[in-house]
C-alpha positions as a printed NumPy array, in Angstrom:
array([[ 96.223, 184.398,  91.468],
       [ 94.079, 182.238,  93.644],
       [ 91.815, 181.364,  90.717],
       [ 94.817, 180.628,  88.525],
       [ 96.395, 178.399,  91.186],
       [ 93.078, 176.613,  91.642],
       [ 92.81 , 175.887,  87.918],
       [ 96.383, 174.567,  87.865],
       [ 95.599, 172.369,  90.855],
       [ 92.479, 170.926,  89.172],
       [ 94.376, 170.334,  85.944],
       [ 97.233, 168.579,  87.808],
       [ 94.804, 166.349,  89.74 ],
       [ 92.996, 165.468,  86.498],
       [ 96.301, 164.437,  84.913],
       [ 97.213, 162.322,  87.962],
       [ 93.815, 160.558,  87.909],
       [ 94.23 , 159.753,  84.219],
       [ 97.718, 158.361,  84.81 ],
       [ 96.442, 156.182,  87.668],
       [ 93.524, 154.969,  85.582],
       [ 95.745, 154.118,  82.612],
       [ 98.193, 152.307,  84.923],
       [ 95.421, 150.235,  86.495],
       [ 93.927, 149.343,  83.114],
       [ 97.364, 148.378,  81.799],
       [ 98.295, 146.213,  84.783],
       [ 94.875, 144.632,  85.304],
       [ 95.337, 141.799,  82.762],
       [ 98.738, 140.982,  84.249],
       [ 97.251, 141.017,  87.739],
       [ 94.584, 138.56 ,  86.551],
       [ 97.247, 136.267,  85.141],
       [ 99.137, 136.444,  88.433],
       [ 96.014, 135.292,  90.264],
       [ 95.703, 132.189,  88.104],
       [ 96.811, 128.99 ,  89.752],
       [ 99.556, 127.262,  87.779],
       [ 98.851, 123.526,  87.833],
       [101.256, 120.822,  86.788],
       [100.039, 117.676,  85.101],
       [100.674, 115.651,  88.268],
       [ 98.568, 118.009,  90.395],
       [ 95.693, 117.767,  87.896],
       [ 95.885, 113.973,  87.887],
       [ 95.894, 113.958,  91.697],
       [ 92.71 , 116.049,  91.789],
       [ 91.058, 113.736,  89.277],
       [ 91.939, 110.684,  91.365],
       [ 90.634, 112.288,  94.547],
       [ 87.54 , 114.13 ,  93.298],
       [ 86.18 , 112.42 ,  90.18 ],
       [ 82.686, 110.961,  90.848],
       [ 83.403, 108.379,  88.165],
       [ 86.134, 106.985,  90.437],
       [ 84.459, 107.607,  93.79 ],
       [ 81.537, 105.4  ,  92.764],
       [ 83.862, 102.392,  92.849],
       [ 84.832, 103.126,  96.462],
       [ 81.144, 102.938,  97.382],
       [ 80.76 ,  99.703,  95.412],
       [ 83.77 ,  98.161,  97.161],
       [ 82.28 ,  99.033, 100.557],
       [ 78.958,  97.546,  99.443],
       [ 80.675,  94.285,  98.483],
       [ 82.547,  94.193, 101.796],
       [ 79.312,  94.662, 103.725],
       [ 77.674,  91.947, 101.644],
       [ 80.557,  89.586, 102.466],
       [ 80.051,  90.232, 106.171],
       [ 76.515,  88.878, 105.915],
       [ 77.529,  85.81 , 103.914],
       [ 78.045,  83.753, 107.088],
       [ 74.638,  84.586, 108.54 ],
       [ 72.199,  81.768, 109.369],
       [ 68.615,  81.638, 108.245],
       [ 66.12 ,  83.019, 110.767],
       [ 64.472,  80.432, 113.055],
       [ 60.909,  79.37 , 112.341],
       [ 58.238,  79.316, 115.07 ],
       [ 54.714,  77.997, 114.83 ],
       [ 51.622,  77.161, 116.912],
       [ 48.663,  74.899, 116.149],
       [ 46.869,  71.716, 117.077],
       [ 48.231,  68.204, 116.929],
       [ 46.12 ,  65.074, 116.304],
       [ 42.909,  66.904, 117.134],
       [ 39.576,  65.336, 116.044],
       [ 37.362,  67.322, 113.673],
       [ 34.389,  69.055, 115.301],
       [ 31.374,  66.754, 115.828],
       [ 33.453,  63.638, 116.341],
       [ 33.502,  61.901, 119.721],
       [ 36.828,  60.942, 121.299],
       [ 36.721,  57.369, 122.561],
       [ 39.736,  57.824, 124.821],
       [ 40.779,  60.88 , 126.858],
       [ 43.994,  61.018, 124.931],
       [ 42.161,  61.315, 121.628],
       [ 41.104,  64.915, 122.281],
       [ 44.301,  66.201, 120.709],
       [ 46.993,  68.574, 121.794],
       [ 48.048,  72.174, 121.461],
       [ 51.531,  72.336, 119.894],
       [ 54.322,  74.938, 119.87 ],
       [ 57.017,  74.309, 117.232],
       [ 60.531,  75.76 , 116.799],
       [ 62.777,  75.018, 113.821],
       [ 66.316,  76.157, 112.943],
       [ 68.433,  75.47 , 109.856],
       [ 72.137,  74.979, 110.661],
       [ 74.205,  75.577, 107.511],
       [ 77.473,  73.808, 106.916],
       [ 80.348,  76.135, 107.983],
       [ 82.377,  75.084, 104.931],
       [ 79.617,  76.448, 102.7  ],
       [ 79.467,  79.709, 104.65 ],
       [ 83.232,  80.26 , 104.449],
       [ 83.264,  79.512, 100.703],
       [ 80.414,  81.934, 100.062],
       [ 82.087,  84.69 , 102.131],
       [ 85.383,  84.282, 100.241],
       [ 83.552,  84.469,  96.929],
       [ 81.762,  87.662,  97.945],
       [ 85.02 ,  89.273,  99.102],
       [ 86.659,  88.5  ,  95.757],
       [ 84.232,  90.86 ,  94.012],
       [ 85.853,  93.787,  95.828],
       [ 89.095,  93.07 ,  93.967],
       [ 87.246,  93.224,  90.65 ],
       [ 85.721,  96.597,  91.552],
       [ 89.149,  97.906,  92.588],
       [ 90.541,  97.005,  89.159],
       [ 87.47 ,  98.559,  87.503],
       [ 88.437, 101.772,  89.285],
       [ 91.988, 101.515,  87.932],
       [ 90.672, 100.956,  84.395],
       [ 88.481, 104.074,  84.65 ],
       [ 91.337, 106.116,  86.106],
       [ 93.605, 105.075,  83.238],
       [ 90.992, 106.365,  80.79 ],
       [ 90.539, 109.668,  82.66 ],
       [ 94.304, 110.105,  83.014],
       [ 94.746, 109.669,  79.273],
       [ 92.034, 112.259,  78.563],
       [ 93.662, 114.749,  80.941],
       [ 97.088, 114.213,  79.375],
       [ 95.76 , 114.793,  75.869],
       [ 94.048, 118.025,  76.946],
       [ 97.152, 119.192,  78.81 ],
       [ 99.524, 118.378,  75.94 ],
       [ 97.204, 120.036,  73.424],
       [ 97.132, 123.141,  75.608],
       [100.962, 123.205,  75.534],
       [100.936, 123.191,  71.729],
       [ 98.177, 125.802,  71.569],
       [100.23 , 128.063,  73.819],
       [103.188, 127.721,  71.422],
       [100.849, 128.369,  68.511],
       [ 99.679, 131.635,  70.072],
       [103.292, 132.769,  70.427],
       [103.968, 131.978,  66.754],
       [100.797, 133.702,  65.597],
       [101.547, 136.797,  67.66 ],
       [105.035, 136.923,  66.175],
       [103.597, 136.571,  62.676],
       [101.113, 139.352,  63.388],
       [103.952, 141.656,  64.43 ],
       [105.87 , 140.793,  61.247],
       [102.833, 141.48 ,  59.071],
       [102.179, 144.786,  60.808],
       [105.782, 145.787,  60.144],
       [105.366, 144.8  ,  56.497],
       [102.19 , 146.855,  56.296],
       [103.88 , 149.943,  57.747],
       [106.7  , 149.632,  55.228],
       [104.172, 149.22 ,  52.416],
       [102.31 , 152.34 ,  53.551],
       [105.547, 154.328,  53.605],
       [106.43 , 153.122,  50.125],
       [102.964, 153.935,  48.856],
       [103.343, 157.455,  50.211],
       [106.452, 157.903,  48.039],
       [104.877, 156.131,  45.029],
       [107.191, 153.129,  45.446],
       [104.519, 150.556,  46.304],
       [101.066, 149.387,  45.331],
       [ 97.867, 149.945,  47.321],
       [ 96.903, 146.31 ,  46.657],
       [ 99.969, 145.18 ,  48.639],
       [ 98.705, 147.075,  51.682],
       [ 95.268, 145.459,  51.408],
       [ 96.812, 142.016,  50.906],
       [ 98.914, 142.44 ,  54.039],
       [ 95.902, 143.707,  55.987],
       [ 93.934, 140.622,  54.913],
       [ 96.726, 138.371,  56.187],
       [ 96.695, 140.238,  59.508],
       [ 92.965, 139.603,  59.761],
       [ 93.494, 135.895,  59.094],
       [ 96.128, 135.708,  61.835],
       [ 93.808, 137.502,  64.274],
       [ 91.039, 135.003,  63.504],
       [ 93.452, 132.146,  64.182],
       [ 94.411, 133.768,  67.485],
       [ 90.755, 134.006,  68.527],
       [ 90.157, 130.388,  67.49 ],
       [ 93.239, 129.183,  69.366],
       [ 92.304, 131.039,  72.557],
       [ 88.786, 129.632,  72.294],
       [ 90.186, 126.101,  72.025],
       [ 92.262, 126.692,  75.162],
       [ 89.119, 127.713,  77.035],
       [ 87.349, 124.557,  75.827],
       [ 90.205, 122.419,  77.12 ],
       [ 90.182, 124.302,  80.423],
       [ 86.458, 123.668,  80.995],
       [ 86.854, 120.017,  80.044],
       [ 89.704, 119.621,  82.532],
       [ 87.612, 121.337,  85.23 ],
       [ 84.954, 118.709,  84.649],
       [ 87.498, 115.916,  84.98 ],
       [ 88.829, 117.413,  88.226],
       [ 85.285, 118.06 ,  89.521],
       [ 86.105, 121.647,  90.543],
       [ 83.787, 124.696,  90.312],
       [ 83.66 , 126.263,  86.871],
       [ 84.805, 129.618,  88.309],
       [ 88.036, 127.941,  89.434],
       [ 90.683, 129.611,  87.283],
       [ 94.018, 128.011,  86.497],
       [ 96.649, 127.749,  83.841],
       [ 99.149, 125.047,  82.963],
       [102.89 , 124.861,  83.413],
       [104.082, 125.882,  79.944],
       [107.644, 124.809,  80.804],
       [106.496, 121.177,  80.986],
       [108.666, 118.817,  78.934],
       [106.691, 115.956,  77.403],
       [108.715, 112.757,  77.442],
       [108.052, 109.049,  77.624],
       [110.045, 106.109,  78.95 ],
       [111.882, 104.663,  75.949],
       [113.451, 101.87 ,  78.023],
       [110.175, 100.03 ,  78.651],
       [109.849,  96.781,  76.7  ],
       [106.084,  96.393,  76.179],
       [106.031,  92.602,  75.994],
       [103.325,  90.349,  77.403],
       [105.156,  89.954,  80.726],
       [105.265,  93.712,  81.349],
       [101.716,  94.343,  80.167],
       [100.414,  91.423,  82.238],
       [101.698,  93.105,  85.389],
       [100.938,  96.728,  84.432],
       [ 97.544,  96.694,  82.738],
       [ 94.585,  97.056,  85.1  ],
       [ 92.197,  95.402,  82.64 ],
       [ 94.436,  92.319,  82.667],
       [ 94.525,  92.473,  86.463],
       [ 90.743,  92.69 ,  86.387],
       [ 90.655,  89.493,  84.347],
       [ 92.983,  87.858,  86.891],
       [ 90.661,  88.918,  89.694],
       [ 87.691,  87.642,  87.704],
       [ 89.359,  84.26 ,  87.179],
       [ 90.143,  84.045,  90.89 ],
       [ 86.544,  84.962,  91.699],
       [ 85.304,  82.264,  89.305],
       [ 87.487,  79.709,  91.062],
       [ 86.037,  80.737,  94.401],
       [ 82.552,  80.478,  92.932],
       [ 83.486,  76.995,  91.791],
       [ 84.45 ,  76.224,  95.395],
       [ 81.   ,  77.422,  96.468],
       [ 79.418,  75.044,  93.957],
       [ 81.621,  72.173,  95.154],
       [ 80.577,  72.864,  98.75 ],
       [ 77.033,  71.894,  97.751],
       [ 78.278,  68.318,  98.205],
       [ 78.533,  69.029, 101.932],
       [ 75.454,  68.241, 104.071],
       [ 73.304,  70.829, 105.8  ],
       [ 71.657,  70.369, 109.169],
       [ 68.362,  71.202, 110.792],
       [ 67.007,  70.912, 114.321],
       [ 63.304,  70.886, 115.227],
       [ 61.61 ,  71.   , 118.635],
       [ 57.857,  70.52 , 119.207],
       [ 56.119,  71.001, 122.559],
       [ 52.586,  69.553, 123.018],
       [ 49.989,  70.394, 125.676],
       [ 47.001,  68.039, 125.746],
       [ 43.46 ,  69.396, 125.771],
       [ 42.675,  66.794, 128.418],
       [ 44.274,  68.004, 131.658],
       [ 45.071,  64.422, 132.662],
       [ 47.382,  63.925, 129.678],
       [ 51.129,  64.473, 130.268],
       [ 53.154,  67.2  , 128.517],
       [ 54.937,  65.867, 125.447],
       [ 57.73 ,  67.012, 123.116],
       [ 59.474,  66.016, 119.956],
       [ 63.174,  66.786, 119.273],
       [ 64.528,  65.964, 115.847],
       [ 67.905,  66.499, 114.164],
       [ 67.986,  66.296, 110.364],
       [ 70.762,  66.206, 107.776],
       [ 70.599,  66.616, 104.013],
       [ 72.034,  63.956, 101.72 ],
       [ 73.466,  65.867,  98.72 ],
       [ 75.441,  62.83 ,  97.536],
       [ 72.254,  61.223,  96.295],
       [ 72.513,  60.64 ,  92.515],
       [ 69.344,  62.59 ,  91.71 ],
       [ 70.615,  65.675,  93.546],
       [ 74.358,  65.575,  92.835],
       [ 73.962,  66.185,  89.097],
       [ 73.273,  69.879,  89.643],
       [ 76.496,  70.838,  91.426],
       [ 78.666,  68.421,  89.457],
       [ 77.588,  69.958,  86.147],
       [ 78.057,  73.422,  87.66 ],
       [ 81.674,  72.599,  88.548],
       [ 82.384,  71.41 ,  85.002],
       [ 80.731,  74.523,  83.591],
       [ 83.004,  76.759,  85.667],
       [ 86.055,  74.823,  84.414],
       [ 85.152,  75.687,  80.831],
       [ 84.418,  79.329,  81.655],
       [ 87.742,  79.717,  83.481],
       [ 89.597,  78.184,  80.532],
       [ 87.792,  80.541,  78.14 ],
       [ 88.767,  83.547,  80.295],
       [ 92.407,  82.465,  80.293],
       [ 92.417,  82.194,  76.496],
       [ 90.808,  85.626,  76.228],
       [ 93.494,  87.066,  78.517],
       [ 96.232,  85.493,  76.389],
       [ 94.715,  86.916,  73.202],
       [ 94.414,  90.388,  74.75 ],
       [ 98.04 ,  90.361,  75.884],
       [ 99.287,  89.347,  72.434],
       [ 97.203,  92.071,  70.785],
       [ 98.296,  94.704,  73.324],
       [101.95 ,  93.81 ,  72.932],
       [101.818,  94.045,  69.148],
       [ 99.99 ,  97.356,  69.333],
       [102.454,  98.755,  71.867],
       [105.508,  97.887,  69.77 ],
       [103.793,  99.439,  66.748],
       [103.056, 102.647,  68.688],
       [106.636, 102.785,  69.953],
       [107.938, 102.512,  66.38 ],
       [105.521, 105.262,  65.317],
       [106.886, 107.528,  68.054],
       [110.454, 107.002,  66.835],
       [109.372, 107.882,  63.282],
       [107.564, 111.018,  64.439],
       [110.593, 112.095,  66.498],
       [112.779, 111.851,  63.382],
       [110.209, 113.852,  61.417],
       [110.053, 116.631,  64.053],
       [113.836, 116.749,  64.322],
       [114.025, 117.25 ,  60.56 ],
       [111.643, 120.214,  60.864],
       [113.591, 121.709,  63.766],
       [117.062, 121.347,  62.263],
       [116.479, 121.782,  58.52 ],
       [113.058, 122.857,  57.246],
       [112.143, 125.694,  59.641],
       [115.657, 127.239,  59.855],
       [115.939, 127.239,  56.043],
       [112.54 , 128.89 ,  55.589],
       [113.327, 131.472,  58.281],
       [116.589, 132.391,  56.578],
       [114.788, 132.601,  53.248],
       [112.147, 134.927,  54.699],
       [114.743, 137.071,  56.477],
       [116.611, 137.426,  53.181],
       [113.418, 138.467,  51.409],
       [112.605, 140.92 ,  54.187],
       [116.04 , 142.546,  53.996],
       [115.729, 142.876,  50.217],
       [112.309, 144.444,  50.651],
       [113.59 , 146.929,  53.224],
       [116.364, 147.894,  50.797],
       [113.742, 148.456,  48.111],
       [115.067, 145.588,  45.992],
       [111.932, 143.433,  46.12 ],
       [108.17 , 143.797,  45.876],
       [105.904, 143.038,  48.83 ],
       [103.94 , 140.12 ,  47.214],
       [107.156, 138.059,  47.026],
       [107.837, 138.773,  50.697],
       [104.294, 137.737,  51.612],
       [104.769, 134.496,  49.645],
       [107.914, 133.792,  51.65 ],
       [106.077, 134.55 ,  54.885],
       [103.189, 132.252,  53.905],
       [105.614, 129.404,  53.213],
       [107.207, 129.903,  56.63 ],
       [103.849, 130.261,  58.371],
       [102.465, 127.098,  56.781],
       [105.578, 125.174,  57.807],
       [105.328, 126.484,  61.379],
       [101.653, 125.533,  61.642],
       [102.313, 122.106,  60.159],
       [105.162, 121.594,  62.607],
       [102.926, 122.483,  65.55 ],
       [100.161, 120.202,  64.273],
       [102.626, 117.339,  64.064],
       [103.962, 118.261,  67.498],
       [100.431, 117.963,  68.843],
       [100.   , 114.644,  67.05 ],
       [103.273, 113.486,  68.618],
       [102.048, 114.437,  72.092],
       [ 98.764, 112.623,  71.475],
       [100.731, 109.546,  70.411],
       [102.683, 109.725,  73.675],
       [ 99.429, 109.935,  75.66 ],
       [ 98.025, 106.915,  73.805],
       [101.25 , 104.971,  74.281],
       [101.34 , 105.739,  78.008],
       [ 97.698, 104.723,  78.257],
       [ 98.634, 101.429,  76.599],
       [101.422, 100.944,  79.169],
       [ 99.215, 102.365,  81.948],
       [101.837, 104.876,  83.072]])
């Protein structure tokens, strides 16, 4: 009895271990999915804005410009010198005691015009605004990339659901075909044809999952997170765009960062023009010389001189006057370029908006007419096949028509989402 009870106990424990093992293996994939961090599009964009090195470089450049502007008001370093003054060459006799020469110490300092310093500092500060808009331009590009990857992932997730459903349908068709073949009511070729279609669907599932992984790694790079950081997207996300926006030149002029960059550039060019105009202002210099005679009976002497430049002289004023006129032409050219860009952007935006309306109508037609009709047709064929009123090849043809329509619909859905991302990039939203 003891041996029998011991065997029963071992057998029971073995069964329990197997049940636990099977339970763990079954729940492990779901546990892994539960550990994944679900990230919304806004949270991904926030990480990109905070962590992307492509954007952080502009913060360093802005600080560099600000530091450079702080030094724009600095004076030139003073000059100091020592030497002899009015000293006879060796071998020559001095007729008077005062002809022996003097030892001289010299100090010299340039005193720049404060108007010039202020103009130069303002011009240097204006470059920070250009770098800030460069950052916004780069962020708009990265945001558009992230949106396209996110939207594509949404469509790929829907595609996996459709493919899995199709696989289940094909497996059901295969089982029915095998049963019919057993009772000599079906052909063996129908079973192989269905099995081939199942293999095709499985290949598409592998390809779709692989594409999702590619998008995930690309988005990790944009967010600058470790590649072992696992996440998934919010599949309940509804992709919409603001239909009320009127993308005219007035709106784009205030919204587009590249236009704002041109505005900052024009302002910087005007400040540079002010720097050139300030060249008409005089600069100053002060010089002090202290002389000690080699003859001890000679008195100590000094020279103190104040000097001023004369930039209004005709032979020197040509340089800054021509520079001012040159900047006038460059500013005018930049304004014309800005006007041309706004006109082109506005036309493109209205065209993209019209394309979105057309695509919406096309997708609605698929959702309300094409796909429901093909589904009903396939369901009718499937019922007839189950009632042994139809051969399997006709059912497979009906399934292929439905499958092709579903895939085409999802491809156009993805194209629609990409159009939204491009349109929002155009509006910088």
